[in-house]
C-alpha positions as CSV (number, residue, x, y, z in Angstrom):
1,M,0.0,0.0,0.0
2,A,1.4,3.4,-1.0
3,R,1.9,6.1,1.6
4,Q,-0.6,8.9,1.7
5,S,0.4,12.3,0.8
6,R,0.1,15.2,3.2
7,A,-3.0,16.5,1.4
8,Q,-4.6,13.1,1.5
9,R,-4.0,12.8,5.2
10,R,-5.4,16.3,5.8
11,A,-8.5,15.5,3.8
12,R,-9.0,12.2,5.7
13,R,-8.7,14.1,9.1
14,A,-11.2,16.7,7.9
15,Q,-13.7,14.1,7.0
16,E,-13.2,12.3,10.3
17,D,-13.8,15.6,12.1
18,G,-17.0,16.0,10.3
19,S,-16.2,19.2,8.4
20,G,-16.3,17.4,5.1
21,G,-14.1,19.8,3.2
22,E,-10.5,20.7,2.8
23,V,-8.8,22.2,5.8
24,A,-7.4,25.6,5.0
25,V,-3.9,25.9,6.2
26,Q,-3.1,29.2,7.7
27,R,0.6,30.2,7.5
28,A,2.2,32.8,9.5
29,P,3.7,35.7,7.5
30,V,7.3,35.4,6.8
31,Q,9.4,37.9,8.7
32,R,12.8,38.7,7.5
33,A,15.6,38.8,10.1
34,R,16.9,42.3,10.7
35,P,20.5,42.9,11.6
36,A,20.7,43.4,15.3
37,A,21.7,46.9,16.2
38,P,24.1,47.2,19.1
39,R,22.2,48.2,22.2
40,A,23.6,49.6,25.4
41,E,22.9,47.5,28.4
42,V,20.5,49.3,30.7
43,G,21.5,49.5,34.3
44,E,25.0,47.9,33.8
45,R,28.0,50.1,33.7
46,H,31.5,49.0,33.1
47,I,33.7,49.8,36.1
48,P,37.4,49.6,35.4
49,G,39.0,46.8,37.3
50,S,35.7,45.0,38.1
51,G,36.2,42.4,35.3
52,F,38.8,40.4,37.4
53,K,36.6,40.6,40.5
54,H,33.6,39.4,38.5
55,F,35.7,36.5,37.0
56,V,37.0,35.4,40.4
57,G,33.5,35.5,41.9
58,E,32.0,33.4,39.1
59,A,34.9,30.9,39.3
60,W,34.5,30.6,43.1
61,A,30.8,30.0,42.6
62,E,31.5,27.3,40.0
63,L,34.0,25.6,42.3
64,K,31.4,25.4,45.0
65,K,29.2,23.4,42.7
66,V,31.9,20.8,42.0
67,E,31.4,17.4,43.6
68,W,34.9,16.7,44.9
69,P,36.0,13.0,45.1
70,G,36.4,11.3,48.4
71,Q,39.6,9.8,49.6
72,N,38.7,6.3,48.3
73,Q,37.9,7.7,44.8
74,L,41.1,9.7,44.8
75,I,43.3,6.7,45.6
76,Q,41.5,4.5,43.1
77,G,42.0,7.2,40.4
78,V,45.7,7.6,41.1
79,V,46.2,3.8,41.0
80,V,44.4,3.5,37.7
81,V,46.6,6.3,36.2
82,L,49.8,4.8,37.5
83,V,49.0,1.3,36.2
84,A,48.1,2.8,32.8
85,C,51.4,4.7,32.7
86,I,53.4,1.6,33.6
87,V,51.6,-0.5,31.0
88,V,52.1,2.1,28.3
89,G,55.7,2.6,29.4
90,L,56.5,-1.1,29.2
91,Y,54.9,-1.3,25.7
92,L,56.9,1.6,24.4
93,Y,60.1,0.3,26.0
94,G,59.6,-3.1,24.3
95,A,58.7,-1.5,20.9
96,D,61.8,0.7,21.2
97,L,64.1,-2.4,21.8
98,I,62.6,-4.2,18.8
99,W,62.8,-1.3,16.4
100,K,66.4,-0.4,17.7
101,R,67.6,-4.0,16.7
102,F,65.7,-3.8,13.4
103,V,67.2,-0.5,12.4
104,Q,70.8,-1.5,13.5
105,D,70.8,-5.0,12.1
106,V,68.7,-4.6,8.9
107,L,68.6,-1.0,7.8
108,L,72.1,0.1,8.7
109,R,74.0,-2.9,7.3
C-alpha cells in the first residue's frame, strides 16, 4: 500500500472531524531577520578593574558546585593512572628495543 500524501491525510482528518471539506492551512507571514543593532545595556556600567573581581567571583561559585572526590575515589583514580602509565611505558620500551635492533641490524647494514 502506498503512503498517503500530506494533502490526503489532511482530507481524511477533515472528513473524520465532520467538516467534510478541505482544511485551510493558515501560515504565519514570513518575517525577515533584521540585523541586530548594538544596544547599550540598561542598568549595567563598566567599572574599570571590576572584570577580574567578577571573574573570580564566578569561578568561586562554580568551584562550590563541583562534587569533589572522596579519599577512596582519589586513591582509586591515582592507582588507575599509575597502572596505565606503567603498561604504556613497558609497551613503548619493548617497541623501542625491537625497532632499535631492526634499524641497527637490517637497515644500517
